[in-house]
TORKOL-4160 file (C-alpha; in steps of 0.2 Angstrom, whole numbers, padded with zeros to 4 digits, m for minus):
402
<pt num="1" X="0529" Y="0311" Z="0551"/>
<pt num="2" X="0522" Y="0328" Z="0552"/>
<pt num="3" X="0513" Y="0331" Z="0536"/>
<pt num="4" X="0514" Y="0351" Z="0529"/>
<pt num="5" X="0507" Y="0363" Z="0519"/>
<pt num="6" X="0513" Y="0379" Z="0504"/>
<pt num="7" X="0497" Y="0391" Z="0501"/>
<pt num="8" X="0510" Y="0402" Z="0488"/>
<pt num="9" X="0523" Y="0395" Z="0476"/>
<pt num="10" X="0532" Y="0413" Z="0470"/>
<pt num="11" X="0546" Y="0417" Z="0479"/>
<pt num="12" X="0544" Y="0414" Z="0496"/>
<pt num="13" X="0535" Y="0399" Z="0494"/>
<pt num="14" X="0549" Y="0392" Z="0482"/>
<pt num="15" X="0561" Y="0397" Z="0494"/>
<pt num="16" X="0553" Y="0387" Z="0507"/>
<pt num="17" X="0551" Y="0372" Z="0496"/>
<pt num="18" X="0570" Y="0373" Z="0493"/>
<pt num="19" X="0573" Y="0372" Z="0508"/>
<pt num="20" X="0564" Y="0360" Z="0516"/>
<pt num="21" X="0570" Y="0346" Z="0501"/>
<pt num="22" X="0589" Y="0355" Z="0503"/>
<pt num="23" X="0589" Y="0353" Z="0523"/>
<pt num="24" X="0577" Y="0339" Z="0527"/>
<pt num="25" X="0588" Y="0330" Z="0535"/>
<pt num="26" X="0592" Y="0345" Z="0548"/>
<pt num="27" X="0574" Y="0347" Z="0553"/>
<pt num="28" X="0570" Y="0330" Z="0556"/>
<pt num="29" X="0585" Y="0332" Z="0568"/>
<pt num="30" X="0576" Y="0348" Z="0575"/>
<pt num="31" X="0560" Y="0343" Z="0574"/>
<pt num="32" X="0558" Y="0328" Z="0583"/>
<pt num="33" X="0553" Y="0322" Z="0568"/>
<pt num="34" X="0552" Y="0318" Z="0547"/>
<pt num="35" X="0543" Y="0333" Z="0537"/>
<pt num="36" X="0535" Y="0329" Z="0522"/>
<pt num="37" X="0529" Y="0341" Z="0510"/>
<pt num="38" X="0509" Y="0334" Z="0506"/>
<pt num="39" X="0503" Y="0352" Z="0495"/>
<pt num="40" X="0506" Y="0366" Z="0485"/>
<pt num="41" X="0493" Y="0377" Z="0484"/>
<pt num="42" X="0492" Y="0390" Z="0468"/>
<pt num="43" X="0481" Y="0397" Z="0455"/>
<pt num="44" X="0496" Y="0394" Z="0441"/>
<pt num="45" X="0502" Y="0379" Z="0433"/>
<pt num="46" X="0517" Y="0371" Z="0435"/>
<pt num="47" X="0519" Y="0356" Z="0424"/>
<pt num="48" X="0539" Y="0359" Z="0421"/>
<pt num="49" X="0540" Y="0356" Z="0441"/>
<pt num="50" X="0551" Y="0337" Z="0445"/>
<pt num="51" X="0537" Y="0336" Z="0461"/>
<pt num="52" X="0521" Y="0344" Z="0451"/>
<pt num="53" X="0507" Y="0331" Z="0456"/>
<pt num="54" X="0511" Y="0341" Z="0473"/>
<pt num="55" X="0499" Y="0356" Z="0467"/>
<pt num="56" X="0481" Y="0359" Z="0470"/>
<pt num="57" X="0472" Y="0376" Z="0466"/>
<pt num="58" X="0459" Y="0369" Z="0479"/>
<pt num="59" X="0462" Y="0375" Z="0497"/>
<pt num="60" X="0452" Y="0361" Z="0504"/>
<pt num="61" X="0460" Y="0349" Z="0499"/>
<pt num="62" X="0473" Y="0356" Z="0514"/>
<pt num="63" X="0458" Y="0362" Z="0524"/>
<pt num="64" X="0450" Y="0344" Z="0523"/>
<pt num="65" X="0462" Y="0334" Z="0526"/>
<pt num="66" X="0465" Y="0329" Z="0541"/>
<pt num="67" X="0485" Y="0321" Z="0539"/>
<pt num="68" X="0491" Y="0340" Z="0537"/>
<pt num="69" X="0495" Y="0347" Z="0554"/>
<pt num="70" X="0505" Y="0364" Z="0551"/>
<pt num="71" X="0506" Y="0376" Z="0533"/>
<pt num="72" X="0512" Y="0389" Z="0528"/>
<pt num="73" X="0503" Y="0404" Z="0521"/>
<pt num="74" X="0515" Y="0415" Z="0509"/>
<pt num="75" X="0504" Y="0422" Z="0496"/>
<pt num="76" X="0503" Y="0440" Z="0502"/>
<pt num="77" X="0490" Y="0451" Z="0502"/>
<pt num="78" X="0473" Y="0451" Z="0513"/>
<pt num="79" X="0463" Y="0440" Z="0502"/>
<pt num="80" X="0459" Y="0429" Z="0501"/>
<pt num="81" X="0475" Y="0423" Z="0513"/>
<pt num="82" X="0464" Y="0428" Z="0525"/>
<pt num="83" X="0449" Y="0419" Z="0522"/>
<pt num="84" X="0458" Y="0404" Z="0521"/>
<pt num="85" X="0471" Y="0405" Z="0539"/>
<pt num="86" X="0455" Y="0406" Z="0545"/>
<pt num="87" X="0448" Y="0390" Z="0540"/>
<pt num="88" X="0465" Y="0381" Z="0542"/>
<pt num="89" X="0465" Y="0388" Z="0561"/>
<pt num="90" X="0447" Y="0382" Z="0563"/>
<pt num="91" X="0451" Y="0365" Z="0557"/>
<pt num="92" X="0463" Y="0365" Z="0569"/>
<pt num="93" X="0479" Y="0369" Z="0559"/>
<pt num="94" X="0492" Y="0377" Z="0564"/>
<pt num="95" X="0498" Y="0391" Z="0553"/>
<pt num="96" X="0513" Y="0400" Z="0547"/>
<pt num="97" X="0516" Y="0417" Z="0539"/>
<pt num="98" X="0528" Y="0429" Z="0531"/>
<pt num="99" X="0513" Y="0440" Z="0527"/>
<pt num="100" X="0515" Y="0458" Z="0537"/>
<pt num="101" X="0500" Y="0465" Z="0531"/>
<pt num="102" X="0489" Y="0450" Z="0538"/>
<pt num="103" X="0496" Y="0449" Z="0552"/>
<pt num="104" X="0495" Y="0468" Z="0556"/>
<pt num="105" X="0477" Y="0469" Z="0549"/>
<pt num="106" X="0470" Y="0452" Z="0559"/>
<pt num="107" X="0485" Y="0447" Z="0568"/>
<pt num="108" X="0473" Y="0448" Z="0585"/>
<pt num="109" X="0460" Y="0441" Z="0580"/>
<pt num="110" X="0468" Y="0425" Z="0569"/>
<pt num="111" X="0480" Y="0422" Z="0584"/>
<pt num="112" X="0464" Y="0422" Z="0596"/>
<pt num="113" X="0455" Y="0408" Z="0587"/>
<pt num="114" X="0473" Y="0398" Z="0585"/>
<pt num="115" X="0475" Y="0401" Z="0604"/>
<pt num="116" X="0453" Y="0393" Z="0608"/>
<pt num="117" X="0460" Y="0377" Z="0593"/>
<pt num="118" X="0475" Y="0377" Z="0603"/>
<pt num="119" X="0487" Y="0377" Z="0587"/>
<pt num="120" X="0500" Y="0390" Z="0582"/>
<pt num="121" X="0501" Y="0406" Z="0570"/>
<pt num="122" X="0519" Y="0411" Z="0570"/>
<pt num="123" X="0522" Y="0425" Z="0561"/>
<pt num="124" X="0540" Y="0427" Z="0562"/>
<pt num="125" X="0545" Y="0431" Z="0546"/>
<pt num="126" X="0532" Y="0443" Z="0544"/>
<pt num="127" X="0547" Y="0457" Z="0551"/>
<pt num="128" X="0564" Y="0459" Z="0546"/>
<pt num="129" X="0565" Y="0441" Z="0535"/>
<pt num="130" X="0576" Y="0430" Z="0541"/>
<pt num="131" X="0580" Y="0442" Z="0555"/>
<pt num="132" X="0577" Y="0430" Z="0571"/>
<pt num="133" X="0568" Y="0446" Z="0583"/>
<pt num="134" X="0549" Y="0443" Z="0585"/>
<pt num="135" X="0555" Y="0427" Z="0594"/>
<pt num="136" X="0567" Y="0438" Z="0604"/>
<pt num="137" X="0557" Y="0449" Z="0610"/>
<pt num="138" X="0543" Y="0439" Z="0615"/>
<pt num="139" X="0553" Y="0425" Z="0623"/>
<pt num="140" X="0573" Y="0431" Z="0627"/>
<pt num="141" X="0567" Y="0449" Z="0633"/>
<pt num="142" X="0554" Y="0444" Z="0643"/>
<pt num="143" X="0560" Y="0448" Z="0659"/>
<pt num="144" X="0560" Y="0467" Z="0650"/>
<pt num="145" X="0547" Y="0481" Z="0652"/>
<pt num="146" X="0551" Y="0486" Z="0632"/>
<pt num="147" X="0554" Y="0503" Z="0632"/>
<pt num="148" X="0556" Y="0509" Z="0614"/>
<pt num="149" X="0560" Y="0501" Z="0598"/>
<pt num="150" X="0568" Y="0507" Z="0584"/>
<pt num="151" X="0571" Y="0501" Z="0567"/>
<pt num="152" X="0576" Y="0502" Z="0547"/>
<pt num="153" X="0561" Y="0489" Z="0544"/>
<pt num="154" X="0564" Y="0492" Z="0522"/>
<pt num="155" X="0579" Y="0487" Z="0511"/>
<pt num="156" X="0574" Y="0495" Z="0497"/>
<pt num="157" X="0571" Y="0514" Z="0507"/>
<pt num="158" X="0587" Y="0510" Z="0517"/>
<pt num="159" X="0596" Y="0506" Z="0500"/>
<pt num="160" X="0592" Y="0522" Z="0491"/>
<pt num="161" X="0596" Y="0534" Z="0504"/>
<pt num="162" X="0613" Y="0524" Z="0506"/>
<pt num="163" X="0618" Y="0528" Z="0486"/>
<pt num="164" X="0610" Y="0545" Z="0487"/>
<pt num="165" X="0624" Y="0546" Z="0503"/>
<pt num="166" X="0639" Y="0534" Z="0497"/>
<pt num="167" X="0637" Y="0538" Z="0476"/>
<pt num="168" X="0629" Y="0555" Z="0476"/>
<pt num="169" X="0612" Y="0548" Z="0469"/>
<pt num="170" X="0597" Y="0561" Z="0470"/>
<pt num="171" X="0581" Y="0551" Z="0476"/>
<pt num="172" X="0575" Y="0547" Z="0459"/>
<pt num="173" X="0592" Y="0541" Z="0451"/>
<pt num="174" X="0593" Y="0531" Z="0468"/>
<pt num="175" X="0574" Y="0523" Z="0466"/>
<pt num="176" X="0578" Y="0519" Z="0449"/>
<pt num="177" X="0593" Y="0509" Z="0452"/>
<pt num="178" X="0587" Y="0498" Z="0466"/>
<pt num="179" X="0572" Y="0496" Z="0454"/>
<pt num="180" X="0584" Y="0487" Z="0442"/>
<pt num="181" X="0592" Y="0479" Z="0452"/>
<pt num="182" X="0576" Y="0470" Z="0459"/>
<pt num="183" X="0578" Y="0480" Z="0476"/>
<pt num="184" X="0562" Y="0489" Z="0474"/>
<pt num="185" X="0544" Y="0485" Z="0463"/>
<pt num="186" X="0540" Y="0493" Z="0447"/>
<pt num="187" X="0527" Y="0502" Z="0459"/>
<pt num="188" X="0534" Y="0506" Z="0475"/>
<pt num="189" X="0526" Y="0516" Z="0482"/>
<pt num="190" X="0521" Y="0504" Z="0500"/>
<pt num="191" X="0543" Y="0505" Z="0502"/>
<pt num="192" X="0546" Y="0523" Z="0498"/>
<pt num="193" X="0529" Y="0530" Z="0506"/>
<pt num="194" X="0534" Y="0523" Z="0522"/>
<pt num="195" X="0517" Y="0508" Z="0522"/>
<pt num="196" X="0528" Y="0494" Z="0524"/>
<pt num="197" X="0538" Y="0500" Z="0536"/>
<pt num="198" X="0520" Y="0505" Z="0547"/>
<pt num="199" X="0515" Y="0488" Z="0546"/>
<pt num="200" X="0531" Y="0481" Z="0554"/>
<pt num="201" X="0531" Y="0493" Z="0567"/>
<pt num="202" X="0515" Y="0491" Z="0571"/>
<pt num="203" X="0516" Y="0472" Z="0572"/>
<pt num="204" X="0533" Y="0475" Z="0583"/>
<pt num="205" X="0522" Y="0486" Z="0597"/>
<pt num="206" X="0508" Y="0475" Z="0597"/>
<pt num="207" X="0520" Y="0461" Z="0602"/>
<pt num="208" X="0527" Y="0472" Z="0614"/>
<pt num="209" X="0513" Y="0480" Z="0619"/>
<pt num="210" X="0502" Y="0465" Z="0620"/>
<pt num="211" X="0488" Y="0477" Z="0615"/>
<pt num="212" X="0486" Y="0475" Z="0595"/>
<pt num="213" X="0490" Y="0494" Z="0587"/>
<pt num="214" X="0482" Y="0499" Z="0570"/>
<pt num="215" X="0493" Y="0503" Z="0559"/>
<pt num="216" X="0481" Y="0513" Z="0550"/>
<pt num="217" X="0481" Y="0526" Z="0565"/>
<pt num="218" X="0502" Y="0526" Z="0563"/>
<pt num="219" X="0509" Y="0546" Z="0556"/>
<pt num="220" X="0518" Y="0538" Z="0544"/>
<pt num="221" X="0530" Y="0548" Z="0530"/>
<pt num="222" X="0541" Y="0541" Z="0516"/>
<pt num="223" X="0557" Y="0547" Z="0510"/>
<pt num="224" X="0549" Y="0554" Z="0491"/>
<pt num="225" X="0554" Y="0573" Z="0497"/>
<pt num="226" X="0573" Y="0568" Z="0507"/>
<pt num="227" X="0584" Y="0580" Z="0494"/>
<pt num="228" X="0602" Y="0575" Z="0489"/>
<pt num="229" X="0608" Y="0592" Z="0500"/>
<pt num="230" X="0598" Y="0584" Z="0516"/>
<pt num="231" X="0609" Y="0568" Z="0517"/>
<pt num="232" X="0622" Y="0577" Z="0510"/>
<pt num="233" X="0620" Y="0592" Z="0526"/>
<pt num="234" X="0616" Y="0578" Z="0537"/>
<pt num="235" X="0633" Y="0567" Z="0534"/>
<pt num="236" X="0643" Y="0584" Z="0532"/>
<pt num="237" X="0637" Y="0586" Z="0554"/>
<pt num="238" X="0642" Y="0568" Z="0554"/>
<pt num="239" X="0623" Y="0562" Z="0554"/>
<pt num="240" X="0617" Y="0550" Z="0541"/>
<pt num="241" X="0597" Y="0550" Z="0535"/>
<pt num="242" X="0585" Y="0534" Z="0537"/>
<pt num="243" X="0569" Y="0528" Z="0537"/>
<pt num="244" X="0566" Y="0524" Z="0553"/>
<pt num="245" X="0550" Y="0513" Z="0562"/>
<pt num="246" X="0546" Y="0521" Z="0581"/>
<pt num="247" X="0537" Y="0513" Z="0593"/>
<pt num="248" X="0539" Y="0520" Z="0614"/>
<pt num="249" X="0529" Y="0510" Z="0626"/>
<pt num="250" X="0524" Y="0523" Z="0644"/>
<pt num="251" X="0518" Y="0515" Z="0662"/>
<pt num="252" X="0505" Y="0517" Z="0658"/>
<pt num="253" X="0501" Y="0507" Z="0644"/>
<pt num="254" X="0500" Y="0520" Z="0631"/>
<pt num="255" X="0510" Y="0517" Z="0613"/>
<pt num="256" X="0516" Y="0531" Z="0604"/>
<pt num="257" X="0524" Y="0527" Z="0586"/>
<pt num="258" X="0528" Y="0535" Z="0572"/>
<pt num="259" X="0538" Y="0530" Z="0553"/>
<pt num="260" X="0547" Y="0545" Z="0544"/>
<pt num="261" X="0564" Y="0550" Z="0537"/>
<pt num="262" X="0576" Y="0551" Z="0554"/>
<pt num="263" X="0593" Y="0559" Z="0557"/>
<pt num="264" X="0606" Y="0548" Z="0567"/>
<pt num="265" X="0624" Y="0554" Z="0574"/>
<pt num="266" X="0637" Y="0541" Z="0569"/>
<pt num="267" X="0638" Y="0535" Z="0586"/>
<pt num="268" X="0623" Y="0525" Z="0586"/>
<pt num="269" X="0622" Y="0507" Z="0581"/>
<pt num="270" X="0609" Y="0508" Z="0567"/>
<pt num="271" X="0616" Y="0521" Z="0557"/>
<pt num="272" X="0630" Y="0509" Z="0551"/>
<pt num="273" X="0617" Y="0501" Z="0544"/>
<pt num="274" X="0621" Y="0499" Z="0522"/>
<pt num="275" X="0611" Y="0495" Z="0507"/>
<pt num="276" X="0598" Y="0482" Z="0507"/>
<pt num="277" X="0599" Y="0476" Z="0529"/>
<pt num="278" X="0590" Y="0479" Z="0541"/>
<pt num="279" X="0591" Y="0482" Z="0562"/>
<pt num="280" X="0580" Y="0482" Z="0575"/>
<pt num="281" X="0584" Y="0491" Z="0588"/>
<pt num="282" X="0576" Y="0487" Z="0608"/>
<pt num="283" X="0579" Y="0496" Z="0624"/>
<pt num="284" X="0572" Y="0483" Z="0640"/>
<pt num="285" X="0571" Y="0489" Z="0658"/>
<pt num="286" X="0583" Y="0477" Z="0662"/>
<pt num="287" X="0596" Y="0472" Z="0646"/>
<pt num="288" X="0595" Y="0491" Z="0642"/>
<pt num="289" X="0600" Y="0491" Z="0621"/>
<pt num="290" X="0600" Y="0477" Z="0610"/>
<pt num="291" X="0601" Y="0477" Z="0593"/>
<pt num="292" X="0594" Y="0463" Z="0580"/>
<pt num="293" X="0603" Y="0464" Z="0563"/>
<pt num="294" X="0602" Y="0455" Z="0545"/>
<pt num="295" X="0593" Y="0451" Z="0529"/>
<pt num="296" X="0578" Y="0461" Z="0532"/>
<pt num="297" X="0570" Y="0454" Z="0515"/>
<pt num="298" X="0574" Y="0441" Z="0502"/>
<pt num="299" X="0569" Y="0424" Z="0494"/>
<pt num="300" X="0581" Y="0414" Z="0507"/>
<pt num="301" X="0580" Y="0427" Z="0525"/>
<pt num="302" X="0562" Y="0425" Z="0522"/>
<pt num="303" X="0560" Y="0406" Z="0519"/>
<pt num="304" X="0571" Y="0399" Z="0532"/>
<pt num="305" X="0561" Y="0411" Z="0548"/>
<pt num="306" X="0545" Y="0401" Z="0540"/>
<pt num="307" X="0551" Y="0383" Z="0539"/>
<pt num="308" X="0560" Y="0388" Z="0554"/>
<pt num="309" X="0541" Y="0395" Z="0561"/>
<pt num="310" X="0535" Y="0378" Z="0553"/>
<pt num="311" X="0549" Y="0366" Z="0563"/>
<pt num="312" X="0545" Y="0375" Z="0580"/>
<pt num="313" X="0526" Y="0371" Z="0577"/>
<pt num="314" X="0530" Y="0354" Z="0575"/>
<pt num="315" X="0537" Y="0354" Z="0590"/>
<pt num="316" X="0525" Y="0362" Z="0601"/>
<pt num="317" X="0507" Y="0351" Z="0589"/>
<pt num="318" X="0503" Y="0346" Z="0607"/>
<pt num="319" X="0504" Y="0362" Z="0617"/>
<pt num="320" X="0503" Y="0378" Z="0610"/>
<pt num="321" X="0518" Y="0390" Z="0608"/>
<pt num="322" X="0511" Y="0408" Z="0617"/>
<pt num="323" X="0518" Y="0420" Z="0604"/>
<pt num="324" X="0505" Y="0436" Z="0602"/>
<pt num="325" X="0491" Y="0449" Z="0605"/>
<pt num="326" X="0476" Y="0453" Z="0612"/>
<pt num="327" X="0463" Y="0466" Z="0603"/>
<pt num="328" X="0462" Y="0483" Z="0612"/>
<pt num="329" X="0445" Y="0489" Z="0615"/>
<pt num="330" X="0451" Y="0506" Z="0624"/>
<pt num="331" X="0461" Y="0517" Z="0614"/>
<pt num="332" X="0480" Y="0517" Z="0620"/>
<pt num="333" X="0487" Y="0527" Z="0609"/>
<pt num="334" X="0499" Y="0543" Z="0617"/>
<pt num="335" X="0496" Y="0558" Z="0611"/>
<pt num="336" X="0510" Y="0566" Z="0599"/>
<pt num="337" X="0514" Y="0579" Z="0611"/>
<pt num="338" X="0518" Y="0566" Z="0624"/>
<pt num="339" X="0536" Y="0564" Z="0616"/>
<pt num="340" X="0546" Y="0573" Z="0614"/>
<pt num="341" X="0562" Y="0577" Z="0601"/>
<pt num="342" X="0576" Y="0585" Z="0594"/>
<pt num="343" X="0576" Y="0592" Z="0576"/>
<pt num="344" X="0587" Y="0595" Z="0564"/>
<pt num="345" X="0583" Y="0609" Z="0554"/>
<pt num="346" X="0590" Y="0620" Z="0537"/>
<pt num="347" X="0586" Y="0637" Z="0538"/>
<pt num="348" X="0592" Y="0651" Z="0526"/>
<pt num="349" X="0587" Y="0663" Z="0544"/>
<pt num="350" X="0602" Y="0670" Z="0552"/>
<pt num="351" X="0610" Y="0659" Z="0568"/>
<pt num="352" X="0603" Y="0674" Z="0579"/>
<pt num="353" X="0587" Y="0672" Z="0572"/>
<pt num="354" X="0585" Y="0651" Z="0578"/>
<pt num="355" X="0589" Y="0658" Z="0596"/>
<pt num="356" X="0580" Y="0668" Z="0597"/>
<pt num="357" X="0568" Y="0657" Z="0594"/>
<pt num="358" X="0573" Y="0639" Z="0598"/>
<pt num="359" X="0583" Y="0648" Z="0612"/>
<pt num="360" X="0602" Y="0636" Z="0615"/>
<pt num="361" X="0601" Y="0624" Z="0601"/>
<pt num="362" X="0617" Y="0615" Z="0593"/>
<pt num="363" X="0624" Y="0623" Z="0579"/>
<pt num="364" X="0631" Y="0610" Z="0563"/>
<pt num="365" X="0641" Y="0614" Z="0547"/>
<pt num="366" X="0629" Y="0620" Z="0533"/>
<pt num="367" X="0633" Y="0616" Z="0513"/>
<pt num="368" X="0639" Y="0634" Z="0512"/>
<pt num="369" X="0635" Y="0652" Z="0521"/>
<pt num="370" X="0616" Y="0655" Z="0519"/>
<pt num="371" X="0613" Y="0637" Z="0523"/>
<pt num="372" X="0610" Y="0638" Z="0542"/>
<pt num="373" X="0608" Y="0620" Z="0553"/>
<pt num="374" X="0605" Y="0617" Z="0570"/>
<pt num="375" X="0597" Y="0605" Z="0583"/>
<pt num="376" X="0584" Y="0611" Z="0594"/>
<pt num="377" X="0583" Y="0606" Z="0614"/>
<pt num="378" X="0570" Y="0590" Z="0616"/>
<pt num="379" X="0552" Y="0599" Z="0612"/>
<pt num="380" X="0535" Y="0590" Z="0609"/>
<pt num="381" X="0528" Y="0591" Z="0592"/>
<pt num="382" X="0517" Y="0608" Z="0593"/>
<pt num="383" X="0530" Y="0614" Z="0603"/>
<pt num="384" X="0543" Y="0613" Z="0587"/>
<pt num="385" X="0528" Y="0617" Z="0575"/>
<pt num="386" X="0521" Y="0633" Z="0582"/>
<pt num="387" X="0542" Y="0641" Z="0581"/>
<pt num="388" X="0545" Y="0631" Z="0564"/>
<pt num="389" X="0531" Y="0645" Z="0560"/>
<pt num="390" X="0536" Y="0660" Z="0570"/>
<pt num="391" X="0555" Y="0653" Z="0563"/>
<pt num="392" X="0550" Y="0651" Z="0546"/>
<pt num="393" X="0558" Y="0651" Z="0528"/>
<pt num="394" X="0564" Y="0629" Z="0537"/>
<pt num="395" X="0570" Y="0620" Z="0523"/>
<pt num="396" X="0571" Y="0605" Z="0531"/>
<pt num="397" X="0562" Y="0599" Z="0549"/>
<pt num="398" X="0569" Y="0580" Z="0552"/>
<pt num="399" X="0566" Y="0573" Z="0568"/>
<pt num="400" X="0583" Y="0567" Z="0580"/>
<pt num="401" X="0584" Y="0549" Z="0585"/>
<pt num="402" X="0593" Y="0547" Z="0601"/>
């Protein structure tokens, strides 16, 4: 029998508890042995809980208990989650987590400690909630060099943009609706400013490259300046706007990454992902294009991925399951000018003036006669900015995916 613990009894932690209790026989069958929950760590009191005897406020109860072999860290935040996780790994216990901020910040260090102690540090739930994506990239696509990853990685922003497109809501109205439904926090900055998606694309890029990508150096732009006219114009021309976490991998080992709203054609697989759903689009040099789709957040989908990692850690308690990356000494971040994109542009300038600056553009339908909309040829960011400054009067400029 494997004995486990949960650190944090919030939304995800209570979901982990529910799944362990609800599916105990299935979990035992898959793990090859029964899994017994011995501790739940939380600073709050749960006097009305049916198993209140499981709760402790002292992490040392878990660290010092030699019977506990696997711990789910679902506290969130960096501190004390980092210190607790490090101590648990050093004590020879496997740790699984949904904590994207922790994985993106300290992943390389914690993975190295797990390797040294011959235990597992697993984090499938940190990206895409219940969507299996990290393990497939690490295992199922192991024969591939990953060329690029593009993902809708934040359900809140996807819901807001979807409401703007389908229900003609302004950004502020769509945000208020998302907050009323519980999809957005009272302080939604992490979502709408792109920080949540940034940490997730950093984890995906680190896994695909084998080197820790520093999320603080990823160019990040949220959706706060996307207007109703922008989404209407994109829709009129057969496109949609999504917040995209993007990473591209070069044969010389360099990695380029950004998070920003991008324009997507209706024929792209990511264009049809609406509401709070997530999608991760991966291109490998052998497999081609594959996509992972599903609920990117929520109590039970995220808890499902956490418990799956707990089961995997029990199965591999005698042999480490290798998944992760190393800290890189060299600067391997590609310059933005090493990647070329087409750009979706709205301007008041006449078409003739547009072509004199940008050359052979693709004209699209604007909202009215004064609205000139076009897609540029592929160009570097520096080339585009120089042309944009020369044209002047640009109302919207977004990179095009694909």
